[in-house]
PASEBA-1860 file (N, C-alpha, C; in nm, 3 decimals):
! residues 257
1> MSTLIISK> -1.484/5.530/-3.930/-1.397/5.421/-3.892/-1.281/5.430/-3.988 ~ -1.158/5.423/-3.894/-0.982/5.438/-3.995/-0.991/5.304/-4.053 ~ -1.025/5.179/-4.006/-0.964/5.049/-4.099/-1.038/4.995/-4.182 ~ -1.181/5.048/-4.182/-1.292/4.998/-4.256/-1.375/5.086/-4.334 ~ -1.407/5.047/-4.432/-1.546/5.171/-4.521/-1.645/5.058/-4.556 ~ -1.763/5.172/-4.472/-1.843/5.117/-4.421/-1.949/5.214/-4.531 ~ -2.063/5.126/-4.605/-2.178/5.194/-4.673/-2.302/5.084/-4.623 ~ -2.439/5.204/-4.639/-2.557/5.141/-4.650/-2.614/5.162/-4.749
9> KDGIYSIT> -2.665/5.097/-4.798/-2.767/5.138/-4.907/-2.899/4.995/-4.962 ~ -3.032/5.030/-4.934/-3.107/4.936/-5.025/-3.094/4.825/-4.936 ~ -3.073/4.817/-4.832/-3.053/4.701/-4.706/-2.968/4.626/-4.706 ~ -2.858/4.707/-4.800/-2.711/4.614/-4.801/-2.629/4.721/-4.757 ~ -2.547/4.648/-4.650/-2.476/4.671/-4.527/-2.319/4.641/-4.602 ~ -2.269/4.722/-4.649/-2.114/4.685/-4.694/-1.955/4.696/-4.603 ~ -1.925/4.604/-4.585/-1.799/4.647/-4.497/-1.679/4.580/-4.582 ~ -1.565/4.716/-4.593/-1.446/4.669/-4.685/-1.314/4.684/-4.590
17> LNRPDSLN> -1.275/4.608/-4.578/-1.138/4.602/-4.471/-1.046/4.689/-4.545 ~ -0.996/4.781/-4.492/-0.915/4.888/-4.530/-0.768/4.919/-4.517 ~ -0.732/4.803/-4.493/-0.543/4.834/-4.458/-0.455/4.739/-4.584 ~ -0.499/4.794/-4.723/-0.452/4.736/-4.831/-0.297/4.724/-4.813 ~ -0.235/4.836/-4.745/-0.063/4.815/-4.786/-0.036/4.671/-4.673 ~ -0.094/4.615/-4.598/-0.081/4.512/-4.543/-0.187/4.357/-4.557 ~ -0.227/4.395/-4.682/-0.303/4.292/-4.708/-0.449/4.317/-4.655 ~ -0.444/4.403/-4.573/-0.574/4.387/-4.482/-0.572/4.316/-4.318
25> AFNTEMLT> -0.413/4.297/-4.303/-0.449/4.238/-4.180/-0.456/4.304/-4.073 ~ -0.499/4.203/-3.972/-0.592/4.241/-3.845/-0.484/4.328/-3.783 ~ -0.541/4.424/-3.701/-0.491/4.454/-3.599/-0.599/4.507/-3.502 ~ -0.557/4.584/-3.385/-0.673/4.557/-3.287/-0.772/4.664/-3.308 ~ -0.753/4.779/-3.396/-0.824/4.851/-3.448/-0.942/4.817/-3.522 ~ -0.837/4.735/-3.663/-0.977/4.659/-3.701/-1.042/4.598/-3.661 ~ -1.009/4.492/-3.573/-1.111/4.419/-3.493/-1.202/4.465/-3.411 ~ -1.150/4.561/-3.348/-1.279/4.670/-3.253/-1.360/4.730/-3.379
33> ELQQAFKE> -1.297/4.773/-3.469/-1.453/4.812/-3.590/-1.510/4.703/-3.642 ~ -1.503/4.596/-3.641/-1.513/4.504/-3.737/-1.646/4.465/-3.615 ~ -1.605/4.432/-3.514/-1.736/4.414/-3.394/-1.828/4.539/-3.389 ~ -1.768/4.649/-3.412/-1.895/4.762/-3.365/-1.982/4.767/-3.509 ~ -1.890/4.733/-3.640/-1.976/4.719/-3.770/-2.092/4.625/-3.722 ~ -2.033/4.501/-3.696/-2.165/4.409/-3.676/-2.280/4.411/-3.607 ~ -2.225/4.483/-3.479/-2.308/4.541/-3.425/-2.407/4.657/-3.491 ~ -2.360/4.716/-3.583/-2.484/4.814/-3.664/-2.546/4.733/-3.748
41> AESKDVRC> -2.507/4.602/-3.796/-2.569/4.518/-3.929/-2.694/4.455/-3.840 ~ -2.725/4.473/-3.698/-2.840/4.390/-3.665/-2.944/4.500/-3.672 ~ -2.916/4.612/-3.712/-3.040/4.691/-3.735/-3.170/4.649/-3.822 ~ -3.267/4.695/-3.796/-3.388/4.625/-3.889/-3.377/4.657/-4.027 ~ -3.326/4.766/-4.071/-3.322/4.801/-4.196/-3.213/4.756/-4.279 ~ -3.121/4.640/-4.193/-3.014/4.592/-4.278/-3.033/4.441/-4.294 ~ -3.062/4.386/-4.459/-3.101/4.259/-4.465/-3.042/4.185/-4.524 ~ -2.889/4.215/-4.557/-2.798/4.132/-4.625/-2.655/4.230/-4.564
49> VVLTGAGK> -2.538/4.167/-4.534/-2.428/4.227/-4.530/-2.327/4.166/-4.630 ~ -2.230/4.252/-4.700/-2.109/4.213/-4.770/-1.995/4.255/-4.727 ~ -1.893/4.121/-4.726/-1.802/4.161/-4.680/-1.657/4.162/-4.785 ~ -1.573/4.225/-4.783/-1.450/4.254/-4.871/-1.335/4.296/-4.833 ~ -1.228/4.300/-4.927/-1.118/4.390/-4.894/-1.043/4.481/-5.002 ~ -1.008/4.577/-4.936/-0.977/4.664/-5.043/-0.819/4.623/-5.071 ~ -0.798/4.677/-5.209/-0.660/4.640/-5.281/-0.648/4.507/-5.320 ~ -0.545/4.460/-5.304/-0.503/4.290/-5.374/-0.533/4.183/-5.320
57> GFCSGQDL> -0.605/4.227/-5.183/-0.611/4.065/-5.098/-0.749/4.099/-4.982 ~ -0.764/3.962/-4.975/-0.892/3.999/-4.871/-0.860/4.044/-4.736 ~ -0.770/3.932/-4.669/-0.729/3.975/-4.527/-0.593/3.866/-4.525 ~ -0.486/3.906/-4.473/-0.379/3.834/-4.471/-0.375/3.743/-4.351 ~ -0.467/3.801/-4.256/-0.443/3.744/-4.124/-0.424/3.826/-3.988 ~ -0.365/3.799/-3.886/-0.274/3.885/-3.745/-0.190/3.964/-3.814 ~ -0.200/4.091/-3.801/-0.083/4.167/-3.848/0.036/4.125/-3.694 ~ 0.145/4.063/-3.695/0.251/4.016/-3.624/0.297/4.121/-3.540
65> KDFQKEKK> 0.319/4.263/-3.612/0.381/4.359/-3.523/0.257/4.392/-3.447 ~ 0.186/4.404/-3.494/0.087/4.461/-3.373/0.069/4.385/-3.267 ~ 0.061/4.244/-3.284/0.025/4.151/-3.182/0.157/4.166/-3.079 ~ 0.239/4.171/-3.123/0.396/4.162/-3.041/0.365/4.294/-2.974 ~ 0.300/4.394/-2.991/0.310/4.535/-2.934/0.230/4.536/-2.842 ~ 0.114/4.465/-2.880/0.017/4.441/-2.760/0.050/4.354/-2.667 ~ 0.142/4.265/-2.634/0.167/4.188/-2.545/0.081/4.111/-2.466 ~ -0.044/4.036/-2.535/-0.099/3.985/-2.470/-0.065/3.859/-2.509
73> SFKEALEE> -0.128/3.754/-2.434/-0.148/3.600/-2.426/-0.234/3.597/-2.600 ~ -0.219/3.445/-2.673/-0.281/3.400/-2.761/-0.436/3.392/-2.699 ~ -0.448/3.325/-2.589/-0.573/3.331/-2.548/-0.682/3.465/-2.492 ~ -0.565/3.530/-2.468/-0.658/3.681/-2.433/-0.691/3.759/-2.570 ~ -0.581/3.717/-2.662/-0.628/3.797/-2.764/-0.762/3.763/-2.854 ~ -0.768/3.637/-2.864/-0.883/3.507/-2.902/-0.997/3.563/-2.810 ~ -0.999/3.586/-2.722/-1.149/3.603/-2.632/-1.167/3.717/-2.619 ~ -1.097/3.803/-2.634/-1.140/3.972/-2.632/-1.150/4.002/-2.789
81> KYNPLIRQ> -1.080/3.969/-2.868/-1.112/3.968/-3.029/-1.170/3.936/-3.137 ~ -1.134/3.787/-3.162/-1.150/3.740/-3.227/-1.301/3.664/-3.219 ~ -1.289/3.593/-3.114/-1.406/3.513/-3.064/-1.528/3.547/-3.066 ~ -1.530/3.729/-3.060/-1.681/3.769/-2.970/-1.732/3.806/-3.162 ~ -1.622/3.827/-3.245/-1.650/3.868/-3.373/-1.720/3.748/-3.436 ~ -1.656/3.639/-3.461/-1.702/3.514/-3.492/-1.856/3.474/-3.448 ~ -1.856/3.498/-3.321/-1.981/3.439/-3.275/-2.093/3.576/-3.336 ~ -2.043/3.699/-3.325/-2.124/3.803/-3.370/-2.159/3.737/-3.502
89> MSALPKPI> -2.115/3.684/-3.576/-2.131/3.658/-3.737/-2.224/3.546/-3.724 ~ -2.224/3.470/-3.663/-2.280/3.329/-3.648/-2.396/3.335/-3.606 ~ -2.455/3.455/-3.500/-2.544/3.487/-3.461/-2.663/3.568/-3.540 ~ -2.582/3.632/-3.610/-2.663/3.739/-3.698/-2.778/3.704/-3.793 ~ -2.915/3.730/-3.739/-2.990/3.659/-3.824/-3.010/3.678/-3.979 ~ -2.908/3.726/-4.031/-2.888/3.786/-4.179/-2.776/3.717/-4.239 ~ -2.818/3.698/-4.405/-2.689/3.651/-4.460/-2.559/3.728/-4.476 ~ -2.458/3.675/-4.438/-2.319/3.766/-4.474/-2.267/3.683/-4.622
97> ICGINGVA> -2.248/3.793/-4.706/-2.183/3.764/-4.806/-2.028/3.779/-4.840 ~ -1.933/3.694/-4.864/-1.782/3.694/-4.856/-1.734/3.746/-4.998 ~ -1.659/3.859/-5.031/-1.579/3.885/-5.156/-1.448/3.861/-5.166 ~ -1.399/3.734/-5.170/-1.256/3.689/-5.149/-1.171/3.767/-5.280 ~ -1.088/3.869/-5.292/-1.032/3.929/-5.409/-0.906/3.890/-5.418 ~ -0.824/3.829/-5.304/-0.704/3.779/-5.324/-0.684/3.709/-5.228 ~ -0.562/3.720/-5.150/-0.527/3.631/-5.028/-0.593/3.628/-4.910 ~ -0.640/3.519/-4.858/-0.741/3.487/-4.714/-0.669/3.409/-4.670
105> AGAGLSLA> -0.597/3.417/-4.556/-0.475/3.351/-4.490/-0.525/3.369/-4.340 ~ -0.496/3.232/-4.279/-0.484/3.239/-4.135/-0.638/3.280/-4.076 ~ -0.649/3.378/-3.986/-0.749/3.441/-3.913/-0.854/3.516/-4.050 ~ -0.773/3.533/-4.158/-0.844/3.646/-4.235/-0.934/3.532/-4.322 ~ -0.877/3.387/-4.317/-0.955/3.302/-4.414/-1.067/3.229/-4.295 ~ -1.047/3.209/-4.183/-1.142/3.198/-4.068/-1.276/3.315/-4.094 ~ -1.214/3.459/-4.118/-1.323/3.550/-4.100/-1.373/3.469/-4.249 ~ -1.357/3.452/-4.313/-1.441/3.428/-4.479/-1.530/3.320/-4.434
113> LACDFRIA> -1.443/3.224/-4.366/-1.535/3.090/-4.375/-1.681/3.108/-4.268 ~ -1.620/3.217/-4.192/-1.761/3.238/-4.093/-1.882/3.290/-4.142 ~ -1.833/3.386/-4.304/-1.944/3.417/-4.371/-2.055/3.305/-4.420 ~ -2.166/3.292/-4.494/-2.275/3.245/-4.515/-2.239/3.201/-4.653 ~ -2.203/3.307/-4.753/-2.182/3.284/-4.917/-2.030/3.338/-4.959 ~ -1.973/3.283/-5.009/-1.854/3.309/-5.042/-1.828/3.310/-5.198 ~ -1.793/3.417/-5.253/-1.722/3.447/-5.404/-1.591/3.477/-5.398 ~ -1.527/3.428/-5.503/-1.342/3.408/-5.501/-1.339/3.431/-5.660
121> VESAQLIE> -1.231/3.507/-5.660/-1.164/3.564/-5.784/-1.081/3.406/-5.811 ~ -1.081/3.364/-5.960/-0.979/3.247/-5.985/-0.857/3.259/-5.915 ~ -0.789/3.337/-5.897/-0.670/3.381/-5.851/-0.638/3.423/-5.687 ~ -0.760/3.413/-5.654/-0.726/3.430/-5.484/-0.667/3.292/-5.426 ~ -0.580/3.310/-5.310/-0.543/3.203/-5.272/-0.576/3.168/-5.072 ~ -0.618/3.056/-5.077/-0.705/3.045/-4.963/-0.586/2.945/-4.867 ~ -0.539/2.987/-4.736/-0.454/2.897/-4.682/-0.475/2.911/-4.537 ~ -0.467/2.806/-4.469/-0.461/2.783/-4.354/-0.306/2.782/-4.297
129> VFINVGLV> -0.254/2.929/-4.307/-0.120/2.928/-4.263/-0.033/2.885/-4.109 ~ -0.163/2.889/-4.011/-0.127/2.892/-3.890/-0.008/2.807/-3.893 ~ 0.017/2.693/-3.911/0.111/2.575/-3.902/0.235/2.605/-3.948 ~ 0.249/2.744/-4.039/0.366/2.765/-4.099/0.472/2.804/-3.990 ~ 0.394/2.881/-3.902/0.455/2.967/-3.763/0.424/2.858/-3.638 ~ 0.428/2.754/-3.693/0.396/2.645/-3.518/0.269/2.689/-3.475 ~ 0.155/2.707/-3.525/0.030/2.720/-3.477/-0.076/2.641/-3.505 ~ -0.157/2.615/-3.405/-0.274/2.547/-3.459/-0.404/2.670/-3.490
137> PDSGSTFT> -0.508/2.629/-3.581/-0.603/2.710/-3.667/-0.692/2.729/-3.549 ~ -0.728/2.931/-3.565/-0.836/2.970/-3.455/-0.938/3.058/-3.539 ~ -1.008/3.120/-3.432/-1.129/3.185/-3.489/-1.211/3.143/-3.571 ~ -1.241/3.015/-3.519/-1.376/2.926/-3.562/-1.335/2.834/-3.686 ~ -1.199/2.832/-3.763/-1.183/2.743/-3.841/-1.159/2.580/-3.819 ~ -1.121/2.550/-3.704/-1.150/2.398/-3.677/-1.317/2.370/-3.653 ~ -1.385/2.466/-3.682/-1.545/2.416/-3.641/-1.592/2.463/-3.772 ~ -1.548/2.522/-3.856/-1.625/2.572/-3.999/-1.556/2.494/-4.133
145> LPRIVGLA> -1.402/2.456/-4.134/-1.343/2.396/-4.193/-1.403/2.247/-4.223 ~ -1.360/2.185/-4.139/-1.436/2.032/-4.176/-1.561/2.034/-4.249 ~ -1.671/2.092/-4.162/-1.787/2.085/-4.191/-1.828/2.141/-4.340 ~ -1.718/2.203/-4.413/-1.722/2.271/-4.535/-1.660/2.175/-4.653 ~ -1.579/2.102/-4.551/-1.507/2.020/-4.674/-1.470/1.892/-4.612 ~ -1.496/1.864/-4.510/-1.470/1.700/-4.445/-1.311/1.714/-4.408 ~ -1.344/1.667/-4.309/-1.255/1.641/-4.227/-1.087/1.632/-4.248 ~ -1.095/1.525/-4.357/-0.949/1.501/-4.422/-0.910/1.588/-4.519
153> KAFQMCST> -0.995/1.660/-4.579/-0.926/1.772/-4.641/-0.895/1.917/-4.589 ~ -0.997/1.904/-4.439/-0.949/1.985/-4.335/-0.812/1.976/-4.269 ~ -0.779/1.852/-4.247/-0.646/1.835/-4.191/-0.533/1.859/-4.291 ~ -0.539/1.803/-4.409/-0.462/1.848/-4.508/-0.445/1.996/-4.512 ~ -0.523/2.083/-4.521/-0.500/2.201/-4.529/-0.451/2.269/-4.402 ~ -0.487/2.251/-4.309/-0.447/2.269/-4.174/-0.270/2.213/-4.118 ~ -0.251/2.133/-4.171/-0.143/2.060/-4.164/-0.005/2.070/-4.245 ~ -0.059/2.123/-4.373/0.054/2.136/-4.451/0.043/2.300/-4.513
161> GERISGAE> -0.061/2.361/-4.456/-0.045/2.537/-4.522/-0.042/2.515/-4.644 ~ -0.127/2.461/-4.711/-0.090/2.462/-4.876/-0.210/2.532/-4.925 ~ -0.181/2.602/-5.040/-0.256/2.725/-5.097/-0.350/2.675/-5.190 ~ -0.475/2.693/-5.166/-0.582/2.669/-5.282/-0.637/2.776/-5.310 ~ -0.635/2.746/-5.480/-0.680/2.900/-5.571/-0.819/2.876/-5.551 ~ -0.870/3.013/-5.568/-1.012/3.026/-5.609/-1.113/2.958/-5.705 ~ -1.028/2.906/-5.788/-1.096/2.790/-5.891/-1.102/2.649/-5.832 ~ -0.982/2.619/-5.712/-0.984/2.512/-5.687/-1.070/2.490/-5.538
169> AKRFGLVN> -1.073/2.604/-5.483/-1.170/2.580/-5.383/-1.355/2.605/-5.409 ~ -1.369/2.613/-5.518/-1.534/2.607/-5.578/-1.514/2.448/-5.575 ~ -1.434/2.345/-5.637/-1.418/2.222/-5.629/-1.449/2.167/-5.527 ~ -1.386/2.224/-5.397/-1.402/2.177/-5.258/-1.511/2.237/-5.191 ~ -1.597/2.316/-5.213/-1.691/2.348/-5.176/-1.669/2.455/-5.072 ~ -1.545/2.488/-5.068/-1.469/2.632/-5.000/-1.579/2.777/-5.021 ~ -1.583/2.783/-5.146/-1.654/2.897/-5.201/-1.771/2.850/-5.318 ~ -1.909/2.957/-5.278/-2.024/2.889/-5.373/-1.992/2.938/-5.528
177> VVVSNQEV> -1.941/3.044/-5.530/-1.897/3.102/-5.666/-1.775/3.135/-5.722 ~ -1.704/3.116/-5.801/-1.556/3.173/-5.867/-1.597/3.262/-5.971 ~ -1.528/3.373/-5.977/-1.528/3.460/-6.093/-1.394/3.465/-6.148 ~ -1.361/3.533/-6.274/-1.259/3.562/-6.303/-1.142/3.692/-6.284 ~ -1.214/3.756/-6.232/-1.135/3.915/-6.198/-1.185/4.007/-6.097 ~ -1.158/4.075/-6.024/-1.231/4.171/-5.957/-1.325/4.257/-5.997 ~ -1.302/4.283/-6.123/-1.443/4.362/-6.207/-1.581/4.247/-6.194 ~ -1.563/4.148/-6.208/-1.667/4.020/-6.259/-1.727/4.014/-6.070
185> LNIALERY> -1.603/4.019/-5.999/-1.631/3.980/-5.864/-1.734/4.106/-5.800 ~ -1.710/4.235/-5.848/-1.802/4.342/-5.797/-1.934/4.312/-5.846 ~ -1.955/4.255/-5.987/-2.079/4.275/-6.022/-2.120/4.148/-5.958 ~ -2.072/4.030/-5.966/-2.132/3.930/-5.864/-2.157/3.955/-5.708 ~ -2.107/4.023/-5.645/-2.131/4.043/-5.546/-2.247/4.166/-5.534 ~ -2.271/4.277/-5.608/-2.366/4.339/-5.583/-2.501/4.279/-5.618 ~ -2.501/4.175/-5.750/-2.630/4.050/-5.799/-2.684/3.975/-5.660 ~ -2.579/3.919/-5.608/-2.624/3.828/-5.495/-2.671/3.878/-5.354
193> AKKFASAP> -2.580/4.052/-5.378/-2.649/4.113/-5.199/-2.798/4.158/-5.277 ~ -2.797/4.234/-5.377/-2.946/4.245/-5.413/-3.027/4.139/-5.390 ~ -3.019/4.038/-5.438/-3.084/3.878/-5.440/-3.100/3.878/-5.256 ~ -3.055/3.865/-5.219/-3.047/3.845/-5.112/-3.108/3.934/-4.990 ~ -3.115/4.082/-5.028/-3.148/4.180/-4.957/-3.309/4.197/-4.990 ~ -3.380/4.133/-5.067/-3.479/4.137/-5.142/-3.545/4.001/-5.122 ~ -3.491/3.890/-5.067/-3.531/3.760/-4.985/-3.617/3.772/-4.853 ~ -3.687/3.677/-4.789/-3.744/3.718/-4.691/-3.645/3.672/-4.570
201> TKAIGMLK> -3.582/3.764/-4.537/-3.487/3.789/-4.410/-3.501/3.704/-4.274 ~ -3.636/3.711/-4.230/-3.684/3.661/-4.096/-3.640/3.516/-4.139 ~ -3.688/3.446/-4.253/-3.655/3.317/-4.280/-3.510/3.261/-4.284 ~ -3.466/3.365/-4.353/-3.324/3.305/-4.392/-3.231/3.303/-4.275 ~ -3.295/3.420/-4.154/-3.234/3.424/-4.045/-3.213/3.275/-3.962 ~ -3.378/3.251/-3.950/-3.414/3.105/-3.881/-3.345/3.019/-3.982 ~ -3.310/3.000/-4.112/-3.292/2.924/-4.151/-3.105/2.888/-4.096 ~ -3.034/3.009/-4.122/-2.890/3.002/-4.068/-2.872/2.935/-3.949
209> QLLNYSFS> -2.970/2.954/-3.819/-2.993/2.946/-3.686/-3.055/2.791/-3.754 ~ -3.094/2.732/-3.792/-3.117/2.570/-3.750/-2.996/2.490/-3.825 ~ -2.950/2.505/-3.968/-2.839/2.483/-4.016/-2.731/2.490/-3.904 ~ -2.696/2.580/-3.811/-2.581/2.592/-3.704/-2.641/2.492/-3.641 ~ -2.746/2.466/-3.568/-2.758/2.354/-3.499/-2.792/2.222/-3.547 ~ -2.812/2.174/-3.657/-2.789/2.100/-3.716/-2.678/1.956/-3.693 ~ -2.578/2.040/-3.679/-2.448/1.996/-3.631/-2.441/1.911/-3.512 ~ -2.517/1.974/-3.414/-2.496/1.930/-3.269/-2.593/1.853/-3.204
217> FSLEEMLE> -2.740/1.873/-3.326/-2.857/1.821/-3.257/-2.881/1.722/-3.296 ~ -2.954/1.634/-3.232/-3.021/1.492/-3.290/-3.123/1.507/-3.384 ~ -3.188/1.427/-3.472/-3.269/1.437/-3.537/-3.429/1.484/-3.462 ~ -3.447/1.423/-3.374/-3.577/1.445/-3.334/-3.521/1.603/-3.226 ~ -3.425/1.656/-3.185/-3.433/1.791/-3.169/-3.437/1.839/-3.277 ~ -3.398/1.853/-3.418/-3.403/1.927/-3.536/-3.576/1.908/-3.586 ~ -3.627/1.799/-3.550/-3.777/1.794/-3.605/-3.833/1.902/-3.521 ~ -3.811/1.914/-3.393/-3.874/2.014/-3.301/-3.824/2.154/-3.353
225> EEAIAQDL> -3.677/2.187/-3.355/-3.669/2.330/-3.365/-3.742/2.343/-3.500 ~ -3.716/2.299/-3.608/-3.789/2.329/-3.732/-3.956/2.337/-3.726 ~ -4.011/2.287/-3.642/-4.152/2.314/-3.624/-4.165/2.431/-3.574 ~ -4.087/2.444/-3.463/-4.098/2.591/-3.380/-4.068/2.714/-3.486 ~ -3.934/2.695/-3.583/-3.908/2.787/-3.674/-4.022/2.793/-3.770 ~ -4.092/2.691/-3.807/-4.153/2.702/-3.938/-4.333/2.758/-3.864 ~ -4.358/2.782/-3.720/-4.497/2.853/-3.720/-4.469/2.999/-3.688 ~ -4.313/3.070/-3.652/-4.247/3.138/-3.661/-4.289/3.209/-3.783
233> AGVSNDYK> -4.233/3.138/-3.911/-4.210/3.179/-4.044/-4.347/3.191/-4.078 ~ -4.426/3.121/-4.034/-4.566/3.092/-4.077/-4.662/3.216/-4.082 ~ -4.650/3.287/-3.950/-4.714/3.440/-3.913/-4.630/3.528/-3.951 ~ -4.521/3.532/-4.027/-4.478/3.645/-4.107/-4.549/3.711/-4.197 ~ -4.488/3.829/-4.203/-4.590/3.917/-4.334/-4.507/3.883/-4.472 ~ -4.383/3.838/-4.455/-4.327/3.766/-4.587/-4.376/3.647/-4.606 ~ -4.413/3.570/-4.551/-4.498/3.438/-4.555/-4.623/3.483/-4.631 ~ -4.718/3.574/-4.585/-4.835/3.630/-4.641/-4.817/3.705/-4.816
241> EGVNSFLE> -4.702/3.767/-4.765/-4.680/3.840/-4.922/-4.635/3.678/-5.068 ~ -4.560/3.599/-4.979/-4.491/3.439/-5.061/-4.636/3.432/-5.100 ~ -4.756/3.382/-5.011/-4.889/3.295/-5.089/-4.955/3.409/-5.175 ~ -4.968/3.536/-5.133/-5.039/3.647/-5.244/-4.970/3.601/-5.370 ~ -4.827/3.660/-5.382/-4.770/3.661/-5.482/-4.812/3.545/-5.580 ~ -4.810/3.424/-5.526/-4.809/3.320/-5.614/-4.957/3.274/-5.664 ~ -5.072/3.345/-5.589/-5.206/3.307/-5.612/-5.219/3.397/-5.714 ~ -5.161/3.509/-5.687/-5.172/3.642/-5.810/-5.080/3.633/-5.935
249> KRRPNFRG> -4.953/3.528/-5.939/-4.878/3.514/-6.035/-4.807/3.628/-6.094 ~ -4.727/3.674/-5.956/-4.656/3.804/-5.978/-4.520/3.758/-5.877 ~ -4.414/3.846/-5.886/-4.319/3.827/-5.814/-4.351/3.861/-5.664 ~ -4.271/3.820/-5.571/-4.349/3.887/-5.447/-4.221/4.014/-5.416 ~ -4.294/4.060/-5.301/-4.222/4.182/-5.297/-4.195/4.167/-5.158 ~ -4.112/4.083/-5.119/-4.078/4.068/-4.939/-4.013/4.226/-4.904 ~ -4.065/4.188/-4.745/-4.024/4.294/-4.687/-3.905/4.270/-4.511 ~ -3.870/4.134/-4.535/-3.798/4.113/-4.435/-3.852/4.052/-4.286
257> N> -3.999/4.068/-4.298/-4.062/4.075/-4.154/-4.180/4.003/-4.188
END
């Protein structure tokens, strides 16, 4: 892949956006390759995905030169490139960890918000930049952002285009963990990736689905969905291993099935 760096080791599938000269801005090739990468992440031997950016930024959003060259409408671009990717990430029954090493702006922030767990450096800049060019947020931001920070803060970020630092983002719940610099970010990504890759992957996948359902389902519907998921989890090998390890007073060796 020419716009991504891909590696896979010990159940961890790592994706690095690799257009550092443009702060990893999206072009058609990168969006196509990201869809392909997340398709590959569906493999049974993948138990966790790590997504980060090369160079000084995570992702600065759409490459405007590339967009003008494509000559597509915004709706066409979203329906063909961005929306399928966001749906893939939401439906992937595995945890996606995002390492925000710098700017995450526009659709780049939407990409980060589509991940399940976010780690950022203190100096990172998270920006809903769309309003600065007379556009509205897309690529799922109007769904994920208010659910994470609340309606009032989401409106503030989207209507003002204000910059939120990594340190500030932690206070609002935009990121789960904040670290001091790139070196510590790499260490934190590795630590959390190993933690998730050794967890009961099947249960995490169902948990992710249940949490997504919870914003649109009623209590009665969620109680039913929980019961169905718990039945499936209860016959998994990981459940058996979890019980046996508890009884034998040892650490569990989950295999993700």
